[in-house]
Each structure stands twice: as structure tokens, then as C-alpha cells.
N, C-alpha and C positions, 0 to 999 in steps of 0.2 A: 313320961310324956306319952299320952295315947293319941291315936290319930283316927279321924273319921274320913280320911281321904282315900279315894280309890287307888288300888295298888296294881302294878303290872304283874301278871302271873309269871313268875320266874323261879326256877329251881337252881340255886347256886351250885357251881361245880367245885369251887374252892371252899375250904374250911378255915376258920381262924377267928380270933378275937376281933371285935369291931367296936367303935365308939358310937355307933348309930344303929338302931334296929333296922332290919331289912325293910320293914314296911314303911319306914321313913325315907330310906334311900330310893325306893321304887315307886314313889308317888306318880300316878299316871297323869301327866300334864294334859293329855288329850281329853281327859274325862272330868276335869274340874272346871268350875266356873267361879272366878274370883276377880276382884279389881281393887286397886288401892295404890298406896305409896310404893315407890321403888327407888333404889339407889344403885349406882354403878361404882364399883370399888376396884382399885388395882392394889393387890397385895404384893409387898416386896418379894422379889425373887421369882415371881410368876410372869409368864410371857403373855398373859391375856387378862381378861376382866371378868369380874363376878357381877352379874345383874341380880340384885337381891329384891325379890318381890314379897312384900308384906301381905300374907294371905289371911291372917287373923291376929288378934291382939297379942298372941304369944309366939307366933311362928312366922317365918319367911321361907321362901324357896330360893335356893341359890342356883342360878344358871351360869355356867362358865363358858365364855367364848374366847377363842384363841386369837382373834383379830378384830378389827374395827368394822368389818362388813355389816354387822348388825346395826351399826349407827350410820350406815350409808344407804340403807334400803336394798342391800344385796343378799343373795342366798348365802347361808353359812351353816356351820355345825355348832351345836351347843351340847354341853354335858350337864345334866342335872345332878346337883349334890343333894337334892331332896329337901325334906323338911328340916329346918334348922331353928334353934332358939332365936327369938327376936333380938337378943343382945348381939348376935353375930352380924347385924347390919351396921354396927358401930365401926368407926374408923379409928385405928390406933396409930397415930403418926410416929410414935416411938418405935413401933414395929416396922415402919416404912410404908404403911398403908396410905393411899391417896384417894380422896373422894373425887370421882370424875364427873358425875352428874346426878341430878335428882329429878324426879317427875312422877308420873302416874303410869299404871299399866292396867290392862284388861286381858284376862285369859279366860276364854270360854269356847267350848266345843272345838278345841284344837286350833283356835285363832289367838295369837298373842299380839297385842298392840302395846307398843312402848311410846310414851310421850315424854320426850326430854324437855323439861320446863326450864331447868337451870343447869348450866354447864360450868365446870371449874377447869376443864381442859378441852377447849374447842378444837384442838388438833385431833382428839379422840372422838368426842361426841358433840355434835352441833344440836342446838334446839330444833325440834321437829317431831313428827309423828311417823312411826314405822310399824307396819303390820306384816305378820308372818303366819303362814299355816305351818303347824308342827306336824312332823311325820317321824314316828319312832324309827330310828335306824337299827337299834338293838341295845343290849345291855353290855357294857364293858365291865368285866370282872377282873380285879387285880388286888394285890396286897400293897397298901399304902403305908409308907413309914410313919405318916402322921395319923391316919385314921384306922389302920389295920385293914381287915377284910372289907373290900368295897365292891358293890354292885351298882354301877351308875348308868342310868338310861342316857343314851345319846339321841338327839333329835336333829333332823334336818329342819332348818328354818327357811321356809320357801317364801320369798317376798311376794306380797299381794299388792304392794305399791312400789313402783320403781323409784320414785323421787320423794324425798322427804317434804312434808308440808309444814309451814310455820305453825307454832302453837297458837 
């Protein structure tokens, strides 16, 4: 899987096997322009939510948020799991996955707009439009039991709209 996406310049401090090339982990979200379909998924055993943004026919970008602030128009932190195969936007109920919401997104020049069109868990995500300016906090580097060596960009999501708007 090759990538034509801009990459955050980062030299890893740790060494080790990984299941994802560094250039896929370090996609620079502040420098890409894409829009399309998105899904919000909760994976069993995790304390947050993955916002999966479909960026081309074969790939999505997975943003992980630890709380529901992103669906309330509030500032929060997100970790990018980078460029992932499109199959990973699917929900596996046998694994305990839950589809939270679906909708559209636009990511351009460091502005992320999420439009929740359909919600399956209104306690987590209500329909509406939420816009954020992304600011790179830094790269979190660690050894993951699931993915091996990981270098994950973390972004501050700074709300540009305080209140959600109806779709």
C-alpha cells in the first residue's frame, strides 16, 4: 500500500516491528484536503471512539477520541491512527464493535468538519455539524501489544463553532 499523503517529519526514538509503515502512521492531517463518508465506531474494551474518515476508495484515516466532547462542539484531543485499509471501517458485532454514527466530513487546510447525519447512540453523538481547527500537539511514540512500534500524531481539536447545528 503506497501513499501520496503528506507526512509529518519525525525521526522515531524507538525501534521495533510494526504492522503499519511509518509514512502511513504519520499522515499530516493539517496538510491534506479530502471530504467524504465517515463512521464513528466504539470498539469493545476501549474507553473512546474511532472516527473513521474515508479519504479515498481504498483507505480511511482513523481518529481516536477519548470522550464525547467532539460530538458536543467542545475542544478535545484526538490521536490519529493514520492511513488504514478501507475494510477497517466495518463494524464487527461479534468482536463487540458498535456503530455510533454515520455522516460526512471535510478536512482541508487544518479544518475538520464533521456532519453527523444518522446516529445509532444519541447519548454519544447527536445529529449536527461540528467544526474544529486541528493543531498538532506532537507525536506519541510507544510499543503497542496490538500494532507493535507506533508513532501516532496527536492533535488538539479546537472548536470553531460552540453549538451544533442541525443537518
